[in-house]
C-alpha positions as CSV (number, residue, x, y, z in Angstrom):
1,X,243.1,-117.9,-59.3
2,X,243.4,-121.7,-59.6
3,X,245.2,-123.9,-57.1
4,X,248.6,-123.8,-58.9
5,X,248.5,-120.6,-61.1
6,X,250.2,-117.4,-60.1
7,X,247.9,-114.5,-59.4
8,X,246.5,-112.3,-56.6
9,X,243.1,-111.6,-54.9
10,X,242.4,-109.0,-52.3
11,X,239.6,-106.9,-50.9
12,X,241.6,-103.7,-51.4
13,X,239.5,-101.5,-53.6
14,X,236.9,-104.2,-54.0
15,X,233.3,-104.2,-52.8
16,X,231.0,-106.9,-51.5
17,X,227.4,-106.3,-52.8
18,X,228.3,-102.6,-53.4
19,X,229.7,-102.1,-49.9
20,X,233.4,-101.7,-48.9
21,X,234.6,-104.5,-46.7
22,X,237.7,-102.8,-45.3
23,X,237.9,-100.1,-42.6
24,X,240.3,-97.1,-43.1
25,X,244.0,-97.8,-42.6
26,X,244.9,-97.5,-38.9
27,X,248.0,-95.7,-37.6
28,X,249.4,-97.0,-34.3
29,X,252.2,-94.4,-34.3
30,X,255.0,-95.4,-31.9
31,X,252.7,-97.6,-29.7
32,X,253.2,-101.3,-29.5
33,X,249.6,-102.0,-30.3
34,X,249.6,-103.8,-33.7
35,X,247.6,-106.8,-32.4
36,X,244.8,-104.5,-31.2
37,X,244.7,-102.5,-34.4
38,X,244.7,-105.6,-36.6
39,X,242.0,-107.4,-34.5
40,X,240.0,-104.2,-34.1
41,X,240.1,-103.6,-37.9
42,X,239.1,-107.2,-38.4
43,X,236.1,-106.8,-36.2
44,X,235.1,-103.6,-38.0
45,X,235.4,-105.5,-41.3
46,X,233.3,-108.4,-40.1
47,X,230.5,-106.0,-39.1
48,X,230.8,-104.4,-42.6
49,X,230.5,-107.8,-44.1
50,X,227.4,-108.5,-42.1
51,X,225.8,-105.3,-43.2
52,X,226.7,-106.0,-46.9
53,X,225.0,-109.4,-46.7
54,X,221.9,-108.2,-44.8
55,X,218.6,-107.7,-46.6
56,X,218.2,-104.8,-47.0
57,X,221.9,-104.0,-47.0
58,X,223.2,-101.9,-44.1
59,X,226.2,-99.6,-43.6
60,X,228.6,-100.1,-40.8
61,X,230.6,-96.9,-40.3
62,X,231.5,-97.2,-36.7
63,X,235.1,-96.6,-35.5
64,X,236.1,-98.9,-32.7
65,X,238.2,-97.4,-29.9
66,X,241.7,-99.1,-29.8
67,X,242.4,-97.2,-26.5
68,X,239.4,-98.9,-24.9
69,X,240.5,-102.2,-26.4
70,X,243.9,-101.9,-24.7
71,X,242.3,-100.8,-21.5
72,X,240.1,-103.8,-21.4
73,X,243.1,-106.0,-22.2
74,X,245.0,-104.5,-19.2
75,X,242.1,-105.3,-16.9
76,X,241.9,-108.9,-18.1
77,X,245.6,-109.5,-17.5
78,X,245.6,-107.4,-14.2
79,X,248.6,-105.5,-15.5
80,X,249.8,-103.3,-18.3
81,X,250.5,-103.9,-21.9
82,X,254.2,-104.6,-22.3
83,X,254.7,-106.1,-18.9
84,X,253.7,-109.6,-19.9
85,X,256.4,-112.4,-19.8
86,X,258.7,-112.2,-22.9
87,X,258.5,-115.8,-24.1
88,X,255.6,-116.3,-26.4
89,X,254.3,-112.8,-25.8
90,X,252.9,-112.4,-29.3
91,X,250.9,-115.6,-29.2
92,X,249.6,-115.1,-25.6
93,X,248.8,-111.5,-26.3
94,X,246.7,-112.4,-29.3
95,X,244.9,-115.1,-27.4
96,X,243.9,-112.7,-24.6
97,X,243.0,-110.0,-27.1
98,X,240.7,-112.4,-28.8
99,X,239.1,-113.3,-25.5
100,X,238.5,-109.6,-24.8
101,X,236.7,-109.3,-28.2
102,X,234.4,-112.2,-27.4
103,X,233.8,-111.6,-23.7
104,X,233.8,-107.8,-23.3
105,X,233.9,-106.2,-26.8
106,X,235.2,-102.8,-27.9
107,X,233.6,-99.5,-27.3
108,X,232.8,-97.1,-30.2
109,X,234.6,-93.8,-30.6
110,X,231.6,-92.2,-32.4
111,X,229.3,-89.8,-30.4
112,X,225.9,-91.1,-29.7
113,X,227.1,-94.7,-29.2
114,X,228.1,-94.4,-25.6
115,X,227.7,-97.7,-23.8
116,X,227.7,-99.7,-27.0
117,X,230.2,-102.6,-27.2
118,X,231.0,-104.6,-30.3
119,X,231.8,-108.2,-29.8
120,X,232.7,-111.2,-31.8
121,X,230.8,-114.5,-31.6
122,X,233.7,-116.9,-31.8
123,X,237.4,-117.1,-32.9
124,X,240.1,-119.6,-33.8
125,X,243.9,-119.3,-33.7
126,X,245.8,-121.2,-36.3
127,X,249.5,-122.0,-35.6
128,X,252.2,-122.0,-38.3
129,X,252.1,-125.7,-38.9
130,X,248.3,-125.7,-39.5
131,X,248.2,-122.7,-41.8
132,X,246.9,-123.9,-45.3
133,X,246.9,-121.7,-48.4
134,X,243.7,-123.3,-49.7
135,X,241.8,-122.7,-46.5
136,X,243.0,-119.1,-46.4
137,X,241.8,-118.6,-50.0
138,X,238.4,-120.0,-49.1
139,X,238.0,-117.9,-46.0
140,X,239.0,-114.6,-47.6
141,X,238.1,-115.1,-51.2
142,X,234.9,-117.1,-51.0
143,X,233.5,-116.3,-47.6
144,X,234.8,-112.7,-47.6
145,X,236.1,-113.0,-44.0
146,X,239.4,-111.1,-43.4
147,X,241.9,-112.6,-40.9
148,X,244.7,-111.5,-38.7
149,X,248.3,-112.8,-38.9
150,X,251.6,-112.4,-37.0
151,X,255.1,-112.7,-38.3
152,X,258.7,-112.0,-37.2
153,X,260.4,-108.7,-38.1
154,X,263.8,-108.2,-39.7
155,X,265.2,-104.8,-40.7
156,X,264.2,-105.3,-44.4
157,X,260.5,-105.2,-43.4
158,X,260.6,-101.4,-43.2
159,X,262.4,-101.1,-46.5
160,X,260.2,-103.4,-48.5
161,X,259.1,-101.5,-51.6
162,X,255.6,-101.3,-53.1
163,X,255.0,-104.5,-55.1
164,X,257.7,-106.5,-53.3
165,X,256.9,-109.3,-50.9
166,X,258.4,-109.2,-47.4
167,X,260.5,-112.2,-46.4
168,X,261.9,-112.6,-42.9
169,X,265.7,-112.7,-42.7
170,X,266.9,-114.3,-39.4
171,X,270.4,-112.7,-39.6
172,X,268.8,-109.3,-39.7
173,X,266.1,-109.8,-37.1
174,X,264.9,-106.9,-35.0
175,X,265.1,-107.4,-31.2
176,X,263.3,-105.7,-28.4
177,X,264.9,-104.5,-25.2
178,X,264.8,-108.0,-23.8
179,X,266.7,-109.4,-26.8
180,X,263.6,-111.2,-28.2
181,X,262.9,-111.0,-31.9
182,X,260.1,-108.6,-32.6
183,X,256.9,-109.8,-34.2
184,X,254.2,-107.8,-36.0
185,X,250.4,-108.4,-36.5
186,X,248.4,-107.3,-39.5
187,X,245.0,-107.5,-41.1
188,X,245.0,-110.1,-43.9
189,X,242.8,-108.9,-46.8
190,X,244.0,-111.1,-49.6
191,X,246.3,-113.8,-50.9
192,X,248.4,-114.7,-53.9
193,X,251.1,-116.8,-55.6
194,X,254.1,-115.4,-57.4
195,X,256.6,-117.7,-59.1
196,X,255.0,-120.6,-57.2
197,X,255.5,-119.0,-53.8
198,X,252.4,-118.3,-51.7
199,X,251.9,-115.0,-49.9
200,X,249.3,-112.9,-48.1
201,X,248.2,-109.4,-48.8
202,X,247.7,-107.3,-45.7
203,X,246.6,-104.0,-44.4
204,X,249.1,-102.6,-41.9
205,X,248.5,-100.2,-39.0
206,X,251.3,-97.7,-39.8
207,X,249.3,-95.2,-41.8
208,X,248.9,-94.7,-45.5
209,X,252.6,-93.8,-45.9
210,X,253.5,-97.5,-45.4
211,X,254.0,-99.6,-48.5
212,X,251.2,-99.2,-51.0
213,X,249.0,-96.7,-49.2
214,X,249.1,-98.8,-46.1
215,X,249.1,-102.2,-47.7
216,X,251.8,-104.8,-48.2
217,X,252.6,-108.5,-48.8
218,X,254.3,-111.2,-46.8
219,X,255.3,-114.7,-47.7
220,X,253.1,-117.4,-46.2
221,X,256.1,-119.4,-45.1
222,X,257.1,-116.6,-42.7
223,X,253.7,-116.4,-40.9
224,X,253.8,-117.6,-37.3
225,X,250.0,-117.6,-36.6
226,X,246.7,-116.5,-37.9
227,X,243.3,-115.9,-36.4
228,X,239.8,-116.1,-37.7
229,X,236.8,-114.5,-36.1
230,X,233.0,-114.2,-36.6
231,X,230.4,-111.7,-35.4
232,X,226.8,-112.7,-34.6
């Protein structure tokens, strides 16, 4: 896809050197754990990428424990998930969650891997004003590095049909119990441009019943923040 031409690229159904880059679609259920699922899935994907690029190639089929991830987050904030101050909760939660990945890591769910923790080497948060389509295309399309992204939620998010692109509608925003607009975090696996408007392709954490077997699209203009990460 050229800089100005409409089109789409994603890692959904695509392999890197014969290896799948994406983990299975997560399902957070009714829990408010989208940040942990998206960053946990991003970590799994980056380890899969490392295996695909190794010589000889290696498989990474480890499932990281989101329950452990949340537990380590609670220890770092000396509290409980959901009790953080309301203002800027999404941004601060992502920041701390990334610190947990780098400093502590996530335990594996798989038997035989007790005591193993999977960490990231470094990370970077990108705020809305610094999000650039060209840089996203390079990170995901050329470097094969998936990302995480957060955006605000309006009621049309849950009714966005397969093939459609979600666009935030402020007059229909969803609010939490504190009256704060809800935000959501997803795993970004691709990018595109339709009728000149840039968007991201994402893997959600609401099971395969969501969207297109767990995948959807969101306009880049509605993204609040993104995060990149690397494993050793």
